[in-house]
FIDOPA-271526 format. One record per residue (C-alpha): x, y, z. Coordinates in nm, 2 decimals, decimal comma, always signed. Layout:
<nodes>
<node X="X" Y="Y" Z="Z"/>
...
</nodes>
This chain:
<nodes>
<node X="+3,61" Y="+22,58" Z="+5,01"/>
<node X="+3,40" Y="+22,29" Z="+4,90"/>
<node X="+3,51" Y="+21,93" Z="+4,86"/>
<node X="+3,50" Y="+21,96" Z="+4,48"/>
<node X="+3,71" Y="+22,28" Z="+4,48"/>
<node X="+3,97" Y="+22,12" Z="+4,71"/>
<node X="+4,00" Y="+21,83" Z="+4,47"/>
<node X="+4,03" Y="+22,06" Z="+4,17"/>
<node X="+4,30" Y="+22,25" Z="+4,35"/>
<node X="+4,50" Y="+21,93" Z="+4,43"/>
<node X="+4,48" Y="+21,81" Z="+4,07"/>
<node X="+4,58" Y="+22,15" Z="+3,95"/>
<node X="+4,88" Y="+22,17" Z="+4,19"/>
<node X="+5,00" Y="+21,82" Z="+4,10"/>
<node X="+4,97" Y="+21,90" Z="+3,73"/>
<node X="+5,16" Y="+22,22" Z="+3,77"/>
<node X="+5,44" Y="+22,05" Z="+3,96"/>
<node X="+5,47" Y="+21,78" Z="+3,70"/>
<node X="+5,47" Y="+22,04" Z="+3,42"/>
<node X="+5,74" Y="+22,25" Z="+3,59"/>
<node X="+5,95" Y="+21,95" Z="+3,66"/>
<node X="+5,94" Y="+21,84" Z="+3,31"/>
<node X="+6,04" Y="+22,18" Z="+3,18"/>
<node X="+6,33" Y="+22,20" Z="+3,42"/>
<node X="+6,44" Y="+21,86" Z="+3,32"/>
<node X="+6,45" Y="+21,96" Z="+2,96"/>
<node X="+6,63" Y="+22,29" Z="+3,03"/>
<node X="+6,90" Y="+22,13" Z="+3,25"/>
<node X="+6,96" Y="+21,84" Z="+3,02"/>
<node X="+6,87" Y="+21,59" Z="+3,29"/>
<node X="+6,83" Y="+21,25" Z="+3,16"/>
<node X="+6,48" Y="+21,23" Z="+3,31"/>
<node X="+6,39" Y="+21,55" Z="+3,13"/>
<node X="+6,54" Y="+21,42" Z="+2,81"/>
<node X="+6,37" Y="+21,10" Z="+2,86"/>
<node X="+6,02" Y="+21,26" Z="+2,89"/>
<node X="+5,79" Y="+21,07" Z="+2,65"/>
<node X="+5,50" Y="+21,17" Z="+2,45"/>
<node X="+5,28" Y="+20,96" Z="+2,68"/>
<node X="+5,37" Y="+21,18" Z="+2,98"/>
<node X="+5,29" Y="+21,49" Z="+2,78"/>
<node X="+4,95" Y="+21,34" Z="+2,69"/>
<node X="+4,88" Y="+21,27" Z="+3,06"/>
<node X="+4,95" Y="+21,63" Z="+3,14"/>
<node X="+4,72" Y="+21,74" Z="+2,86"/>
<node X="+4,45" Y="+21,51" Z="+2,98"/>
<node X="+4,48" Y="+21,65" Z="+3,33"/>
<node X="+4,45" Y="+22,00" Z="+3,20"/>
<node X="+4,14" Y="+21,90" Z="+3,01"/>
<node X="+3,99" Y="+21,74" Z="+3,33"/>
<node X="+4,06" Y="+22,06" Z="+3,52"/>
<node X="+3,87" Y="+22,26" Z="+3,26"/>
<node X="+3,57" Y="+22,03" Z="+3,28"/>
<node X="+3,53" Y="+22,02" Z="+3,66"/>
<node X="+3,37" Y="+22,36" Z="+3,72"/>
<node X="+3,11" Y="+22,31" Z="+3,45"/>
<node X="+3,00" Y="+21,97" Z="+3,61"/>
<node X="+3,00" Y="+22,11" Z="+3,96"/>
<node X="+2,78" Y="+22,41" Z="+3,85"/>
<node X="+2,53" Y="+22,18" Z="+3,68"/>
<node X="+2,50" Y="+21,96" Z="+3,99"/>
<node X="+2,46" Y="+22,27" Z="+4,22"/>
<node X="+2,20" Y="+22,41" Z="+3,98"/>
<node X="+2,01" Y="+22,08" Z="+3,98"/>
<node X="+2,02" Y="+22,07" Z="+4,36"/>
<node X="+1,91" Y="+22,43" Z="+4,38"/>
<node X="+1,61" Y="+22,36" Z="+4,16"/>
<node X="+1,51" Y="+22,05" Z="+4,36"/>
<node X="+1,53" Y="+22,25" Z="+4,68"/>
<node X="+1,32" Y="+22,53" Z="+4,53"/>
<node X="+1,06" Y="+22,27" Z="+4,42"/>
<node X="+1,04" Y="+22,12" Z="+4,76"/>
<node X="+1,02" Y="+22,46" Z="+4,93"/>
<node X="+0,74" Y="+22,56" Z="+4,69"/>
<node X="+0,56" Y="+22,23" Z="+4,76"/>
<node X="+0,59" Y="+22,28" Z="+5,13"/>
<node X="+0,47" Y="+22,64" Z="+5,10"/>
<node X="+0,17" Y="+22,53" Z="+4,89"/>
<node X="+0,08" Y="+22,27" Z="+5,15"/>
<node X="+0,11" Y="+22,52" Z="+5,43"/>
<node X="-0,11" Y="+22,77" Z="+5,24"/>
<node X="-0,37" Y="+22,50" Z="+5,17"/>
<node X="-0,37" Y="+22,41" Z="+5,54"/>
<node X="-0,41" Y="+22,77" Z="+5,64"/>
<node X="-0,70" Y="+22,81" Z="+5,40"/>
<node X="-0,87" Y="+22,50" Z="+5,54"/>
<node X="-0,82" Y="+22,62" Z="+5,89"/>
<node X="-0,95" Y="+22,96" Z="+5,81"/>
<node X="-1,26" Y="+22,81" Z="+5,63"/>
<node X="-1,32" Y="+22,59" Z="+5,93"/>
<node X="-1,30" Y="+22,89" Z="+6,17"/>
<node X="-1,54" Y="+23,09" Z="+5,96"/>
<node X="-1,79" Y="+22,80" Z="+5,94"/>
<node X="-1,76" Y="+22,74" Z="+6,32"/>
<node X="-1,83" Y="+23,11" Z="+6,38"/>
<node X="-2,13" Y="+23,10" Z="+6,14"/>
<node X="-2,27" Y="+22,79" Z="+6,31"/>
<node X="-2,23" Y="+22,95" Z="+6,65"/>
<node X="-2,41" Y="+23,27" Z="+6,54"/>
<node X="-2,69" Y="+23,06" Z="+6,39"/>
<node X="-2,73" Y="+22,87" Z="+6,71"/>
<node X="-2,73" Y="+23,19" Z="+6,91"/>
<node X="-3,00" Y="+23,34" Z="+6,69"/>
<node X="-3,21" Y="+23,02" Z="+6,71"/>
<node X="-3,19" Y="+23,03" Z="+7,09"/>
<node X="-3,28" Y="+23,39" Z="+7,10"/>
<node X="-3,58" Y="+23,33" Z="+6,87"/>
<node X="-3,69" Y="+23,04" Z="+7,10"/>
<node X="-3,66" Y="+23,25" Z="+7,41"/>
<node X="-3,86" Y="+23,53" Z="+7,24"/>
<node X="-4,14" Y="+23,28" Z="+7,14"/>
<node X="-4,15" Y="+23,15" Z="+7,50"/>
<node X="-4,17" Y="+23,50" Z="+7,63"/>
<node X="-4,45" Y="+23,59" Z="+7,40"/>
<node X="-4,63" Y="+23,27" Z="+7,49"/>
<node X="-4,59" Y="+23,35" Z="+7,86"/>
<node X="-4,72" Y="+23,70" Z="+7,81"/>
<node X="-5,02" Y="+23,57" Z="+7,61"/>
<node X="-5,10" Y="+23,32" Z="+7,88"/>
<node X="-5,07" Y="+23,58" Z="+8,15"/>
<node X="-5,29" Y="+23,82" Z="+7,95"/>
<node X="-5,55" Y="+23,55" Z="+7,89"/>
<node X="-5,55" Y="+23,47" Z="+8,26"/>
<node X="-5,58" Y="+23,83" Z="+8,35"/>
<node X="-5,86" Y="+23,88" Z="+8,10"/>
<node X="-6,04" Y="+23,57" Z="+8,23"/>
<node X="-6,00" Y="+23,69" Z="+8,59"/>
<node X="-6,13" Y="+24,03" Z="+8,49"/>
<node X="-6,43" Y="+23,89" Z="+8,31"/>
<node X="-6,54" Y="+23,68" Z="+8,61"/>
<node X="-6,73" Y="+23,82" Z="+8,90"/>
<node X="-6,76" Y="+23,70" Z="+9,26"/>
<node X="-7,06" Y="+23,68" Z="+9,49"/>
<node X="-7,00" Y="+24,04" Z="+9,61"/>
<node X="-7,05" Y="+24,17" Z="+9,26"/>
<node X="-7,43" Y="+24,14" Z="+9,27"/>
<node X="-7,68" Y="+24,33" Z="+9,48"/>
<node X="-7,87" Y="+24,13" Z="+9,74"/>
<node X="-8,23" Y="+24,07" Z="+9,64"/>
<node X="-8,52" Y="+23,91" Z="+9,82"/>
<node X="-8,56" Y="+23,66" Z="+9,54"/>
<node X="-8,41" Y="+23,56" Z="+9,21"/>
<node X="-8,55" Y="+23,42" Z="+8,89"/>
<node X="-8,38" Y="+23,13" Z="+8,70"/>
<node X="-8,27" Y="+23,37" Z="+8,43"/>
<node X="-8,11" Y="+23,60" Z="+8,69"/>
<node X="-7,93" Y="+23,31" Z="+8,86"/>
<node X="-7,80" Y="+23,18" Z="+8,52"/>
<node X="-7,68" Y="+23,53" Z="+8,44"/>
<node X="-7,49" Y="+23,54" Z="+8,76"/>
<node X="-7,33" Y="+23,20" Z="+8,68"/>
<node X="-7,23" Y="+23,32" Z="+8,34"/>
<node X="-7,04" Y="+23,61" Z="+8,49"/>
<node X="-6,88" Y="+23,40" Z="+8,76"/>
<node X="-6,78" Y="+23,08" Z="+8,58"/>
<node X="-6,51" Y="+23,09" Z="+8,31"/>
<node X="-6,67" Y="+23,08" Z="+7,96"/>
<node X="-6,50" Y="+22,75" Z="+7,86"/>
<node X="-6,64" Y="+22,58" Z="+8,17"/>
<node X="-6,99" Y="+22,73" Z="+8,19"/>
<node X="-7,17" Y="+22,46" Z="+7,99"/>
<node X="-7,03" Y="+22,18" Z="+8,21"/>
<node X="-7,13" Y="+22,38" Z="+8,52"/>
<node X="-7,47" Y="+22,44" Z="+8,38"/>
<node X="-7,52" Y="+22,07" Z="+8,30"/>
<node X="-7,45" Y="+21,98" Z="+8,66"/>
<node X="-7,69" Y="+22,25" Z="+8,80"/>
<node X="-7,96" Y="+22,14" Z="+8,55"/>
<node X="-7,94" Y="+21,78" Z="+8,68"/>
<node X="-7,90" Y="+21,87" Z="+9,05"/>
<node X="-8,15" Y="+22,15" Z="+9,10"/>
<node X="-8,29" Y="+22,29" Z="+8,78"/>
<node X="-8,14" Y="+22,63" Z="+8,88"/>
<node X="-8,35" Y="+22,65" Z="+9,19"/>
<node X="-8,13" Y="+22,80" Z="+9,46"/>
<node X="-8,38" Y="+22,69" Z="+9,73"/>
<node X="-8,41" Y="+22,33" Z="+9,61"/>
<node X="-8,41" Y="+22,08" Z="+9,90"/>
<node X="-8,38" Y="+21,71" Z="+9,89"/>
<node X="-8,64" Y="+21,58" Z="+10,13"/>
<node X="-8,46" Y="+21,26" Z="+10,20"/>
<node X="-8,10" Y="+21,36" Z="+10,23"/>
<node X="-8,13" Y="+21,73" Z="+10,31"/>
<node X="-7,91" Y="+21,83" Z="+10,02"/>
<node X="-7,97" Y="+22,20" Z="+9,95"/>
<node X="-7,93" Y="+22,47" Z="+9,68"/>
<node X="-7,81" Y="+22,49" Z="+9,32"/>
<node X="-7,54" Y="+22,22" Z="+9,36"/>
<node X="-7,73" Y="+22,02" Z="+9,62"/>
<node X="-7,46" Y="+22,05" Z="+9,88"/>
<node X="-7,48" Y="+21,78" Z="+10,15"/>
<node X="-7,51" Y="+21,91" Z="+10,41"/>
<node X="-7,61" Y="+22,25" Z="+10,27"/>
<node X="-7,43" Y="+22,43" Z="+10,56"/>
<node X="-7,09" Y="+22,35" Z="+10,41"/>
<node X="-7,17" Y="+22,64" Z="+10,17"/>
<node X="-7,12" Y="+22,87" Z="+10,46"/>
<node X="-6,75" Y="+22,87" Z="+10,38"/>
<node X="-6,84" Y="+23,10" Z="+10,08"/>
<node X="-7,08" Y="+23,32" Z="+10,28"/>
<node X="-7,32" Y="+23,33" Z="+10,57"/>
<node X="-7,61" Y="+23,40" Z="+10,33"/>
<node X="-7,57" Y="+23,07" Z="+10,15"/>
<node X="-7,94" Y="+22,98" Z="+10,20"/>
<node X="-8,08" Y="+23,29" Z="+10,02"/>
<node X="-7,80" Y="+23,42" Z="+9,79"/>
<node X="-7,75" Y="+23,22" Z="+9,46"/>
<node X="-7,42" Y="+23,40" Z="+9,40"/>
<node X="-7,28" Y="+23,26" Z="+9,72"/>
<node X="-7,39" Y="+22,91" Z="+9,62"/>
<node X="-7,23" Y="+22,95" Z="+9,27"/>
<node X="-6,91" Y="+23,07" Z="+9,43"/>
<node X="-6,90" Y="+22,77" Z="+9,66"/>
<node X="-6,99" Y="+22,52" Z="+9,38"/>
<node X="-6,72" Y="+22,65" Z="+9,15"/>
<node X="-6,46" Y="+22,63" Z="+9,42"/>
<node X="-6,57" Y="+22,27" Z="+9,51"/>
<node X="-6,55" Y="+22,15" Z="+9,15"/>
<node X="-6,21" Y="+22,31" Z="+9,09"/>
<node X="-6,07" Y="+22,16" Z="+9,41"/>
<node X="-6,21" Y="+21,81" Z="+9,38"/>
<node X="-6,21" Y="+21,76" Z="+9,00"/>
<node X="-5,99" Y="+22,03" Z="+8,86"/>
<node X="-6,27" Y="+22,21" Z="+8,68"/>
<node X="-6,64" Y="+22,21" Z="+8,62"/>
<node X="-6,58" Y="+22,00" Z="+8,31"/>
<node X="-6,39" Y="+21,75" Z="+8,52"/>
<node X="-6,68" Y="+21,74" Z="+8,76"/>
<node X="-6,93" Y="+21,69" Z="+8,48"/>
<node X="-6,72" Y="+21,40" Z="+8,33"/>
<node X="-6,73" Y="+21,23" Z="+8,67"/>
<node X="-7,10" Y="+21,30" Z="+8,70"/>
<node X="-7,17" Y="+21,13" Z="+8,37"/>
<node X="-6,98" Y="+20,82" Z="+8,47"/>
<node X="-7,13" Y="+20,80" Z="+8,82"/>
<node X="-7,46" Y="+21,00" Z="+8,83"/>
<node X="-7,33" Y="+21,22" Z="+9,11"/>
<node X="-7,02" Y="+21,43" Z="+9,19"/>
</nodes>
């Protein structure tokens, strides 16, 4: 039983007692009963009117409270739903971003793989396109054109012009050229000429052996024939 209903019950009980007492007083001829005034009867009537009004007011208050609670609950529910939607949107966006990053990384790896394969294929092709000193039959003598043809097959294409420039200046493509003052010998004017023996014992008579040694020397000392030619241009020797 609520506080309001207890109060109503108390008022109703008090009124009932008063009313019964008054009636008994009148019936028994008691002086208090006979002396009951109109004012007292009006009080009783007023109390009865108040009792009739209490339930209506209580219901209105309860109804208002209920509506307020419902509004608050709906507001909280709406806020919770908005929060859930925001969290779900953030989760979806994060998943999308992660997928895009993954795809970008995979594409980058694929590009690197393709670049590595292309580089390896180019190196293999370059290796396959170059010959060594053993690729040519030994002859008793060689013309300048034959020596140049050997070099074109042994020196990488992008380095041949630099190699040729050096040989042009050093020996004019004469594989037997000898410097009378220093003793430098061969196409590259190795000093002493005997150092070309590291490429083959026939270094004096085989231009292919000299080309192989000269290419190795330029690569080891200058990084490439073009590196050697750049140094030669700055210094007049290599």
